[in-house]
Each structure stands twice: as C-alpha cells, then as structure tokens.
C-alpha positions, 0 to 999 in steps of 0.5 A: 080657766084657760089660763089654768090649762095654760099652766097645765100645758107648761107642766107637761112641757116640763116633763117632756123636757126631762124625758129629752134630757134622759134621752140625751144623756143616753146618746152621750153614753153610747158616743165614742169618746176614746180619740178625743184627747182634750182635757176641756171642761165640757169634754171632761164633764161629758165622759163623766156623764158617760161613765155614770150612765154606763155604770147605772144602765137601768136608770132610765127605768127608774127615772120614768115613773117619776115624771108619769106620777107627776103628770098624773098629780098635776092632771088631778090638781088641775081638774080640782083648780078648774072646778074651784075656779069655775065656781068662783066665777060663777058666784060672781056671774050670779049675784043671786043664789037661785040663778046658780045651776040647780045641781050646784045649789043641791050639791052644796049642803052635801059637799060642805058636810063631806068636807067638815067630816074630813077636815083634818086632811092636810088639803083642807088645812087652810079651812075651818069648820066655822068657815064652811058653816058660815059659807053654808048658812050664807047659802040660805041668803039670796044675795051676798052668799059665798061658796067655797070651791073646795066643796065641789072639787073634793074627791076621794077617788081619783078623777077616772073618766066616770069620776069626772062625768059624775063630778062635772055633772051632779055638782056643776050641772055640765052634762054628758062631758065626754060627748062634748069633749068628743067634738073638740078637733084637737082631741079628734086629731090625737085620737085620729078619727072625726067619728064622735062615738069612737073619739068619745070611747077612746078618750075614756079608755085612754084616760082609764089606762092612765089612772090605772098605770098611775095606781100600778106605779103606786100599788105595784105588784110582782108583774109590774113593768116600769113606765116606757118613754113612749107611755109618758109622752103618750100620757102627756099628750092625752092629759094636755088635750083633755085639760085644754078642751075641758077648760074651753068647754067649762068657759063656754058653760060659764058664759051660758049661765 
C-alpha cells in the first residue's frame, strides 16, 4: 500500500511540475527581448513562446482547471487502489474466511449485489457476473476462498470525508479514520497544529472543499471562478498528505489482523 501512495506522490509532483512550467512561460513572456539581436534557435523559440503567451493572456486560468481535476481523479483512483490492495493482502494473511474482520464478511454479499447490478459500467468491463457469483459462493467455504477488491472499493459518490470514513469502517472495519489520521505528524504540520480535534476538523474541511471545487469545475454555474495556482498547489499538498497517512494507517491495520 505504501507503493501505491508513492505512485500518487509522483503523480502530484508531475502536476506541480506543470504548474511550474506554466509559471515559467509567463515569466518568459514578461521579459524584455528587444535588445537581443541574435537569431539563435533558443532565442527565436523563446520569442515565439512569448508571443503565444501574450496573445492568449488568460490561458493560465484555462490551464489550471485541468491539473485540479487530474489531482482529484488520481486521488479517487488511489483510494480505490488502496482498498483493493488491502483486500488482497487481507485474504493472503487470513487463510480462513472467518479470520477476516467481521465488517468485511458482512459487506461482501451486499457489495457483490451492488456490483452485479452495475456490471455494465466501464469500470467493471474486466468482470463478469459469473466471476462475482463464484467469488461470493467461495466465501461460504472457510478455506480457499477469494474476494474481489472492486466489491469493497466501488462507490457511486466521490470520496468526500464522510464517504472515506463510511467506506473504510463499514466495509473494512477500520474505525475512526479521521481521528487516527489526525495523529499523523506530517498532517499536523500541514494544518499547523498538534491539537488533534483541530487537525481532524480542518482535514475534513479541506478535503470537503477540494471535492466541492472538483464538482464546481465539472458542474459549473454562472458564478464559477477558475482554479488558481495556489489552489492547485494546496490541493496537491493536502491530498498527498492524506494519501500517505492513510496508506501507513492501513498497513498498521493489516498487521493487526
């Protein structure tokens, strides 16, 4: 699971790199080139970049919504990947079905039924009803059972703070997720306090604002404002911190099974 979090970190770094490129292009556009007479290819291309930026002065606003949505998409995919990896590792660690957390065992029939009903969605194109039925039937055996991670990770609502808590607690048995995340020193540093209640509250508030901004970009109204450079960077920092801390917490929970 830590590897999954590291991959998300690399994704966020690539988004930040794009922001740096946009910022650098704007700096180049503002630079004075009138006294530069050389026709060296680098100079010619720099002038071309300058003209392109100046001719499309508002491009930076259009360019920043894309990175914001990319961050949100990567975050949601990463949460699903963490859940699915946890399920795979839990099955390997618990050779007997009844050794799995009670929440996992209770969720599985419900989860299978939900996926079967939505099996035609593109995200389930690699699954069949037969696979799901066979997997569900295998859970009736105490040994040699197999579980499908998608049954635990599937969600119809974005991973808002309450959805993260609901999913991890009711499906995996990982309780009080935000209380536990508030103890992470990196997240405490991001929030700027060691008061656990404050860290917990602000983490949920910040993630909620990120999810709301994500929806505003997609379902924008007349009063919508495009993303700013600082908004994207802040979202990247918050999401990276949450994913890193969550991966560590899920590893600890797995070790306790």
